[in-house]
C-alpha positions, -999 to 999 in steps of 0.1 A, spaced: -69 -707 -50 -32 -700 -57 -6 -713 -34 14 -688 -14 49 -682 -28 64 -672 6 96 -691 15 86 -691 52 60 -712 69 32 -695 89 49 -707 121 82 -691 112 65 -657 106 51 -655 141 72 -634 166 98 -657 183 111 -655 218 145 -640 220 171 -663 236 193 -643 260 228 -656 268 229 -665 305 262 -669 323 262 -701 342 273 -698 377 307 -715 378 303 -732 411 312 -719 445 342 -699 457 368 -718 479 386 -691 499 417 -697 520 427 -672 547 462 -678 560 476 -663 592 495 -631 587 532 -635 594 545 -600 585 561 -580 613 535 -565 637 506 -573 613 475 -583 633 447 -577 608 426 -603 591 408 -600 557 374 -613 567 354 -611 600 333 -640 613 302 -621 601 316 -618 566 325 -655 566 289 -663 577 276 -642 547 298 -661 523 289 -695 537 252 -687 535 257 -679 498 271 -714 492 309 -707 494 336 -724 514 362 -707 537 393 -725 550 410 -705 578 444 -711 593 441 -715 631 449 -683 649 444 -660 618 420 -638 636 437 -638 670 455 -604 664 421 -588 658 405 -606 688 385 -630 667 388 -666 680 389 -698 659 355 -707 675 340 -674 662 350 -685 627 339 -722 631 305 -711 644 302 -688 613 308 -720 592 345 -718 583 367 -748 583 398 -744 606 432 -760 600 466 -758 615 482 -767 582 493 -735 564 501 -755 532 465 -767 531 453 -731 532 477 -719 505 464 -748 483 430 -731 480 419 -718 446 415 -683 460 437 -667 487 428 -636 507 456 -618 526 462 -583 541 500 -583 534 514 -596 501 527 -632 504 564 -638 510 585 -657 484 582 -688 507 544 -685 508 542 -681 470 559 -715 467 530 -730 485 504 -716 460 490 -739 434 493 -728 397 464 -706 385 455 -695 421 436 -662 425 454 -639 450 437 -609 466 460 -589 489 478 -555 493 507 -551 469 527 -524 487 546 -516 455 574 -496 472 585 -525 494 584 -552 467 613 -568 447 615 -580 411 617 -616 425 581 -613 439 567 -607 404 588 -634 388 576 -659 414 539 -650 406 546 -653 369 561 -687 372 529 -700 390 506 -682 364 488 -664 393 459 -640 388 466 -613 414 445 -583 426 459 -555 448 431 -541 470 447 -507 472 443 -502 434 406 -512 433 383 -483 424 346 -479 433 318 -466 410 328 -430 418 364 -436 408 378 -435 444 399 -461 461 377 -475 489 405 -496 507 429 -466 507 402 -443 519 391 -466 548 426 -471 561 433 -433 557 403 -425 578 416 -448 605 452 -434 602 438 -398 604 416 -404 635 444 -425 651 470 -399 646 451 -374 668 445 -401 695 481 -411 695 492 -374 698 468 -370 728 484 -400 745 519 -388 739 511 -354 754 500 -369 787 523 -373 818 521 -411 815 540 -409 782 564 -383 797 548 -356 776 541 -320 784 510 -329 805 486 -312 781 450 -323 776 433 -324 742 401 -307 754 383 -274 753 385 -267 790 370 -234 801 395 -207 807 424 -228 794 439 -220 759 433 -250 735 460 -272 722 473 -260 688 475 -286 660 490 -282 626 480 -306 599 501 -308 567 481 -323 538 443 -319 532 435 -354 519 415 -381 537 441 -385 565 443 -347 571 405 -345 571 399 -372 597 428 -359 618 412 -325 618 378 -339 625 391 -357 656 412 -328 668 383 -303 665 360 -327 682 384 -328 711 385 -290 713 419 -283 697 427 -252 676 435 -266 641 455 -251 612 456 -270 578 483 -265 551 481 -279 516 491 -266 481 458 -276 466 432 -248 470 404 -272 460 414 -297 487 415 -269 513 380 -258 501 367 -293 502 380 -300 538 362 -269 551 330 -280 533 333 -315 547 340 -303 582 312 -278 580 331 -248 595 354 -220 584 389 -227 597 426 -216 593 439 -229 560 470 -220 541 491 -230 511 525 -244 520 544 -211 524 575 -215 545 570 -183 564 534 -192 575 543 -228 581 574 -219 603 553 -195 623 526 -221 629 551 -248 638 568 -226 665 535 -222 683 519 -257 679 518 -286 703 512 -312 677 520 -315 640 506 -343 618 522 -348 584 500 -365 557 515 -355 524 516 -379 494 539 -377 464 539 -398 432 570 -417 442 583 -403 475 565 -379 499 580 -344 495 600 -331 525 579 -302 536 593 -295 571 631 -290 572 654 -298 602 657 -261 609 619 -258 612 619 -287 637 646 -270 657 624 -240 661 595 -260 676 586 -261 713 603 -286 736 580 -317 740 560 -309 709 548 -340 690 554 -349 653 532 -377 638 545 -385 604 518 -405 586 537 -402 553 566 -423 567 556 -453 545 564 -431 515 596 -417 529 582 -391 553 575 -354 550 598 -343 579 635 -341 573 641 -355 608 618 -386 604 632 -421 608 610 -453 606 599 -466 640 579 -497 650 548 -503 672 571 -517 699 593 -486 700 572 -460 683 589 -427 693 623 -410 694 633 -375 705 652 -351 682 658 -314 689 635 -318 719 606 -328 697 589 -363 701 587 -381 667 562 -408 660 570 -425 627 553 -459 625 545 -468 589 514 -490 596 493 -470 620 460 -489 612 475 -522 624 475 -506 659 437 -508 658 436 -542 642 399 -551 649 385 -518 635 409 -521 605 399 -558 599 362 -549 599 369 -520 575 389 -543 551 363 -571 554 335 -546 544 353 -539 512 362 -575 504 329 -592 510 307 -574 484 334 -580 457 336 -617 466 299 -621 464 298 -602 431 327 -624 416 306 -655 424 273 -640 410 291 -629 378 302 -665 373 339 -662 382 367 -636 382 370 -635 344 334 -622 340 338 -598 369 369 -583 354 351 -580 320 322 -560 335 337 -541 364 363 -515 354 371 -506 391 379 -543 399 400 -545 367 420 -515 379 431 -536 409 445 -564 387 482 -566 383 487 -602 372 464 -622 349 474 -659 345 510 -650 351 510 -620 327 519 -586 343 491 -561 334 500 -531 356 519 -503 338 534 -487 369 547 -521 382 562 -528 348 580 -494 346 591 -495 383 608 -529 380 616 -528 343 594 -558 335 573 -566 303 536 -558 308 505 -562 286 473 -542 285 446 -561 303 420 -550 277 439 -570 251 437 -601 272 401 -598 284 375 -590 257 
């Protein structure tokens, strides 16, 4: 019998198992949570429940003593959840991964080790060129949570904080109208036989929607103004009722402002919020009416607005009470902390499961959108153009 001329053995011709590449888990995360030192910032990135979830997944958390006090979470709450507590801020900043609400100051950046991963807000409009130069010198990888997108392309952190700001603006207005705040003594309630309070909301985004939802729930008569018809249509659909909506026509807006008891401004612009309400319009408003300018962190949408603080939140101009605090969610620090923590925790667990931040950025476009520094290289186009800094496309750095 002739010998087979096949170059392969019988064993080689049998179906072989395919070897799949498996990413090795690159150890545990070691997360440092420093105490917030920014003016009137009381929020914290992770709640004790979130810390417990991370610890049970094999990660370590080092918390600076008192970091949760502003949100009414004690050190013992965190130590019971498994976190290590220290009074040494430098020790916390030496961790490989740092979680903050506010961006770190230049002094705090000096405490960071080279190659640290920083996750915090960026607050681009309040930053200086020195901040980015300091991060570059330490080769930091930095993510801004307000730029992170979810699967549907939305910004979950911005939306959550906007929901709080919208709801809070209605509650703050109801406080300011009461006699205890030397207001007009009006109640936000649909009382039989009493005409309801009139509320004007400028801007039909998330803040406007949640302000309207709260005001309607309390029994107010609400009018919403926005130049986007699709946003006005969406807000009516989301609130499940037909209501007064209008584009920003000066005649209609002036007429509504003259009659209203409360006006909430929540208009966003690409750089600065557009001024929608002029000083003349404010002069025509009722004595003791309330203005809540939620857009004040972007410059404000009322011509008469000036930045105020949580300590002295209001001032009166032309007989109208102005509330222009830039960081409204910090007033409700515990709710805001839980909200931020809910966004952070799944991302942290995912980063660990993917085998580190490099792999997560490779697979998750939404997370990659939040990246503005990669090993000391600026990767965000808007930051580069705003501060006239060189930037690189992240897709050329991560394959």
